[in-house]
C-alpha positions in Angstrom: -152.3 17.8 -17.2 -152.7 17.4 -20.9 -153.5 19.5 -23.9 -156.8 18.5 -25.6 -156.5 17.7 -29.3 -158.8 20.5 -30.1 -156.7 23.1 -28.2 -153.5 21.7 -29.8 -155.0 22.0 -33.3 -156.2 25.6 -32.5 -152.8 26.4 -31.2 -151.0 25.1 -34.3 -153.5 27.0 -36.5 -152.9 30.2 -34.6 -149.1 29.7 -34.8 -149.3 29.2 -38.6 -151.4 32.3 -38.9 -149.0 34.4 -36.9 -146.1 33.2 -39.0 -147.8 34.1 -42.2 -148.7 37.6 -40.9 -145.3 38.5 -39.6 -143.4 36.9 -42.5 -145.6 38.4 -45.2 -144.1 40.7 -47.7 -144.2 44.4 -46.8 -146.5 46.5 -48.9 -145.2 49.7 -50.4 -147.7 52.5 -50.6 -147.9 56.2 -51.3 -149.3 58.8 -48.9 -152.6 57.5 -47.5 -155.4 60.1 -47.0 -156.7 60.4 -43.5 -159.8 58.3 -42.6 -161.7 58.6 -39.3 -161.2 55.9 -36.7 -164.9 55.2 -36.8 -164.8 54.5 -40.5 -161.8 52.3 -40.3 -163.3 50.4 -37.3 -166.6 49.8 -39.2 -164.9 48.7 -42.4 -162.5 46.3 -40.7 -165.2 44.8 -38.5 -167.2 44.0 -41.6 -164.2 42.5 -43.3 -163.5 40.2 -40.4 -167.2 39.2 -40.2 -167.4 38.2 -43.8 -163.9 36.8 -44.3 -163.2 33.2 -45.4 -160.8 31.0 -43.4 -157.9 31.7 -45.7 -158.2 35.4 -46.2 -156.0 36.8 -43.4 -153.0 37.7 -45.5 -155.2 39.4 -48.0 -156.9 41.3 -45.3 -153.6 42.5 -43.9 -152.4 43.6 -47.3 -155.6 45.5 -47.8 -155.4 47.2 -44.4 -151.8 48.3 -45.2 -152.7 49.7 -48.5 -155.9 51.5 -47.3 -155.0 52.7 -43.9 -151.4 52.0 -42.8 -151.1 52.9 -39.1 -154.5 54.4 -39.1 -155.8 50.9 -38.7 -153.8 50.1 -35.5 -156.2 51.6 -33.0 -159.3 50.1 -34.6 -157.7 46.7 -34.9 -156.8 46.6 -31.2 -160.3 47.8 -30.4 -161.5 44.7 -32.2 -158.9 42.6 -30.5 -160.2 43.6 -27.1 -163.8 42.9 -28.1 -164.7 39.7 -26.3 -168.0 39.5 -28.2 -166.2 38.7 -31.4 -165.1 35.2 -32.3 -161.7 34.3 -30.9 -160.2 33.8 -34.4 -161.3 37.3 -35.5 -159.8 38.9 -32.4 -156.6 37.0 -33.0 -156.3 38.3 -36.6 -157.1 41.8 -35.4 -154.4 41.6 -32.7 -151.8 40.2 -35.1 -152.7 42.8 -37.8 -152.5 45.6 -35.3 -149.1 44.5 -34.1 -147.8 44.1 -37.7 -148.9 47.6 -38.7 -148.0 49.3 -35.5 -144.6 47.7 -34.9 -142.9 48.1 -31.6 -145.1 51.0 -30.7 -148.1 48.7 -30.4 -146.6 47.1 -27.3 -148.8 49.4 -25.2 -151.9 47.7 -26.7 -150.4 44.2 -26.3 -149.5 44.2 -22.6 -153.1 44.5 -21.4 -154.0 41.6 -23.7 -151.6 39.4 -21.8 -154.4 39.2 -19.2 -157.2 38.4 -21.6 -159.5 35.6 -20.5 -159.0 33.7 -23.8 -155.8 31.7 -24.0 -155.5 32.2 -27.8 -155.4 36.0 -27.3 -152.8 35.7 -24.5 -150.7 33.5 -26.7 -151.1 35.8 -29.6 -150.0 38.8 -27.5 -146.9 36.9 -26.5 -146.1 35.9 -30.0 -146.6 39.5 -31.3 -144.4 41.0 -28.5 -141.7 38.5 -29.5 -142.1 39.1 -33.2 -141.9 42.9 -33.0 -139.1 42.8 -30.4 -141.0 44.8 -27.9 -138.4 44.4 -25.1 -140.2 47.0 -22.9 -143.2 44.6 -22.7 -141.1 41.5 -21.9 -141.0 41.9 -18.1 -144.8 41.9 -18.0 -144.9 38.8 -20.2 -142.8 36.8 -17.7 -145.9 36.3 -15.6 -147.3 34.1 -18.4 -144.7 31.4 -17.6 -147.2 30.5 -14.9 -150.3 30.8 -17.1 -153.1 28.2 -16.6 -152.9 27.2 -20.3 -149.9 25.0 -21.2 -149.8 26.3 -24.8 -149.5 29.9 -23.4 -146.6 28.8 -21.1 -144.8 27.3 -24.1 -145.2 30.6 -25.9 -143.9 32.5 -22.9 -140.8 30.4 -22.9 -140.2 31.2 -26.5 -140.7 34.9 -25.7 -138.0 34.7 -23.0 -135.6 33.0 -25.4 -136.1 35.7 -28.0 -136.1 38.8 -25.9 -134.0 37.7 -22.9 -135.6 40.1 -20.3 -133.9 40.7 -17.0 -134.6 37.8 -14.7 -135.5 35.6 -17.6 -133.0 32.9 -16.8 -134.3 32.4 -13.3 -137.9 32.5 -14.6 -137.0 29.7 -17.0 -135.6 27.6 -14.2 -138.7 28.1 -12.1 -140.8 27.1 -15.1 -138.7 23.9 -15.6 -139.3 23.1 -11.9 -143.0 24.0 -11.8 -145.2 21.0 -10.9 -147.9 22.3 -13.3 -145.5 21.3 -16.1 -145.5 17.6 -15.2 -148.0 14.8 -15.5 -147.4 11.6 -13.6 -143.8 12.5 -13.2 -143.2 13.2 -16.9 -142.3 16.7 -18.2 -144.9 18.3 -20.5 -142.7 20.1 -23.0 -142.2 23.3 -21.0 -139.3 22.0 -18.9 -137.4 20.8 -22.0 -138.1 24.0 -23.9 -137.1 26.1 -20.9 -133.8 24.2 -20.5 -133.1 24.7 -24.2 -133.7 28.4 -23.8 -131.6 28.6 -20.6 -128.6 27.0 -22.4 -128.6 30.0 -24.6 -129.2 32.8 -22.2 -128.0 31.4 -18.8 -124.5 31.3 -17.2 -122.6 28.8 -15.1 -124.1 30.4 -12.0 -127.4 29.0 -12.9 -126.1 25.4 -13.0 -126.6 24.5 -9.3 -130.3 25.4 -9.5 -130.8 22.6 -12.0 -129.9 19.8 -9.6 -133.5 19.1 -8.6 -134.3 18.3 -12.2 -131.8 15.4 -12.1 -133.9 13.8 -9.4 -137.0 13.6 -11.7 -137.8 10.1 -12.9 -137.9 11.2 -16.5 -135.1 10.0 -18.8 -135.6 12.5 -21.5 -135.7 15.4 -19.0 -132.5 14.1 -17.4 -130.8 14.1 -20.8 -132.0 17.6 -21.5 -130.7 18.7 -18.1 -127.3 17.2 -18.7 -127.1 18.8 -22.1 -127.9 22.2 -20.6 -125.5 21.8 -17.8 -122.7 21.0 -20.2 -123.5 24.1 -22.3 -123.7 26.4 -19.2 -120.5 25.2 -17.6 -118.4 23.9 -20.4 -117.8 20.7 -18.4 -118.6 17.1 -19.1 -118.6 14.2 -16.6 -118.5 10.5 -17.3 -119.2 11.0 -21.0 -120.2 7.7 -22.7 -121.1 6.1 -19.4 -124.7 5.0 -18.5 -127.1 7.8 -17.8 -127.4 7.0 -14.1 -123.6 7.3 -13.7 -123.5 10.6 -15.5 -126.4 11.9 -13.4 -124.7 10.9 -10.1 -121.4 12.6 -11.2 -123.2 15.8 -12.0 -125.2 15.7 -8.7 -121.9 15.4 -6.8 -120.4 18.3 -8.7 -123.4 20.5 -8.3 -123.6 19.8 -4.6 -120.0 20.9 -4.2 -120.6 23.9 -6.5 -123.6 24.9 -4.5 -121.6 24.8 -1.2 -118.8 26.8 -2.7 -121.1 29.5 -4.0 
């Protein structure tokens, strides 16, 4: 399975957009007069429709100044509107999350099941950015998403929020056949191993033995690095990779029996 160049480009563009939105400077504003939800929805819809490709940060600043949290519900209404262009929905989603903060997790969780991969990925990124730990368990399911780019985002979410069961879910993702093409790992296993090295424990080490059997040199190296970090042990350092792998397989086999 491969990522098309178009999807990869769209993914990188979406990631850049999210980074700019969530790292943008906060706007200070005085008390904002109440505006009806219908008025906000209509105004924001028009702005999205007429925006240029580089106006997303300016739009967010304007929504903060004009509406503050009054824009959250209208923005998520637009994010759910499958008739809108995906990019507009994505901007609305990110804007709603930025303005709503952690309380917007109740809007984000349903979007994890959106039919558009960009929206699912955006919901994951927003959940991670606003530290919505209550939404993290629901997001674990996206480690098995049909879209590779979404699975990658799900791994990052687990690394950031460390939900219960996250370490075992990362191991399952690293072993999932969907994340391999002709025996080679497609980014997810390596990224999952890197995340596991930070949130896992030595008890997870025996579960990685199957990865050492994969005919993928880079994956084997990543697995060895993770094993060393989880256990604090090192075998046959400086020896050929095959020798190191065999030493670890012997150790893990004994460890598995003892546990």
